[in-house]
Residue, then its C-alpha position, 0 to 999 in steps of 0.5 A: m500500499a502506498t501513502f503520500r505526504q507533502r514535506g515542505n515543497r515536495w512529496q514523499a511516496q512510501v510503499r509498504l507491502k508485507g515481506q518486503p522492506l519499506e521503500s520511499k522517495s520524494f518528489i516535486t509533484r504528486s503525480d510523480a510521486e503516484r507513478w513512481a509507487r504504482a511501479i514499485e507496487a506492480a514489481m513488488d506483485k509480480g515478484s520482480y521488485v529489487n531493493t537497490a538502497v544499499a547500492r544507492r548508498i554505497t560507491f563502486g570504490e568501496l566495493v573495490d576496498r572491501y574486495v581488496l581486503e576481503v577476497l583477494p588475500a586468498m587468491k593466487g595472484a593477490p600481490v599483482d591484483v592489489i597493485r591493479l586494483k589500487a590503480l583502478r580505485r583511482n579512476r572516477i568510475c569508482a566515485l559512482s554509486v553501485a546503483a549507477l554503475t550502468p553499462e553506459q557508464v562501464a562503456k565510457f570507462r572502457d573508451s577512456r582507458l582505450t586512449a591510454v592503455s592497450n586492449g589487453t589491459v582494458i579486458r583485464d580491468l573489465a574482468y575485474i569490475s565484473s568479478i567485484v560486482n559478481h561477488a558483491r551480488r552473491e556474497w554481500g546482498i548488493k542488488i544490481q545487475n552486472p553491467v560488464a555483461l552488456v558492454r562490448k569488449p575491445a577485441s583480444p590482442k593477438g597472442r604473443d609469439r616472440v621467441f629469442s634466437l640463439e644469439e639473443q639468448t647468448m647475448i642475455l645470459k652473457d649480460l647477466v653473469p653477475k658483476g658489480r651490484q648485478s643480482k647473482w640469481m638472474h643468470p642461473l634463473v634464466v638458464i633455468a626458464l630456458e631449461t625447463a620452461m617453467r613460469r616466473g612464478e613456478l621458479l620463484a616458488l621452487v624450494w630446495k626440498d622439492i628438488d632432486l638433482h639425483r633423480q633430475v626432477a623439480t616438483l611443483h606444488d602450486t602451479k598456475n592450473g593448481d596441479k601438482r607437476s614434476v618437471p625433469l631437469s636437463v643436465k645443464a639444469v642440474n648443474t646450474l642448480a648444483n652450483l647455486p648458493r643456498s639461501s637462508c629462506g629455502k628458496v632456490f631464487p629468493m627474488t620477487s617477481c617484480a625484481v625479476s622483471a626489472a632485472l630482465k628489463r635493464s638488461l634487454a635494455r642495455l642489449q637494445i633488445s625490443n619486444s620482449r619480456f620474461h614470459d618470452l622465455r617460456h614461449t623459447a624454451i617450449t619451442q626448443i624443448a619441442s625438437k627434443l620431445p616431438n611427442v605432444i603428450e611428453l611436451s605437455a607433461v614438461s610445460g604444464h599445459k592441459s590442452l593442445k590448443m594452449l600448447q600451440r600458443y606456445y610452440h612456434p616452429d621454425v617453418q624453414g626447419l620444417a620445410k628441410k624435414l619434408g625433404 
């Protein structure tokens, strides 16, 4: 049932229905108040009414803050995700109330970001917004539809196919040999990356108790897809690990991901090797290991890929070499 009362120069409408929270809103004219009340009552009768009071009171930025505090700590990529969400927190979209987070506003956010960053970054930002909204709907009782579902995503960037040549690999390894204040861990880290095709996170998570130099096996307990994996070690990898000093923390490579990326970036800059990043070492390693392990089942066991489609993204054969095999 709806009631109306005049307060000053405005009309307040209140709608009460058993089993539903009280809804009230003020209007300039009584006719507007009555029209709104009828719409609310009709929605309540149909069971389609959604109370957006909470969504109107809090901002999307507050949801981001809560997500960082309550959800991210239990996720694998928490350190990197925290940095990215703090950057998102500075965007004007976070000043909007959750109820005002419409597809139109998300589209404006997308278009603005596309002028400054790549398609891949924007796709990732939209995925963050979607995840936060979905979590708020499921776990925090925020009544809002996910606006990202109605927004066109930018075209996905083409997968990287950068593979370091043998000459480039030699240059990089020579440049990373410890001298002066350079890290003593970077040279062996890159050697192991090229010999095993491990991801950066897997390399940095390695501890000595999970390495059996006699059996030539490294055991990864925390991989990207969540499965335990045993990685075979080549003779070169075994010799490199055997000559490494032991850190007090038990880690094979006591470095952070940011430090690793920064060190390699400086080296690539010194060598004037462009369009490269640490993950390209994995593309390079898988491509080289494929020549030794032509069986895709064996190759995927080393790389950790569960599907042939994903493995194909990392294997970049030398077409000229294939032509020679054909005769």
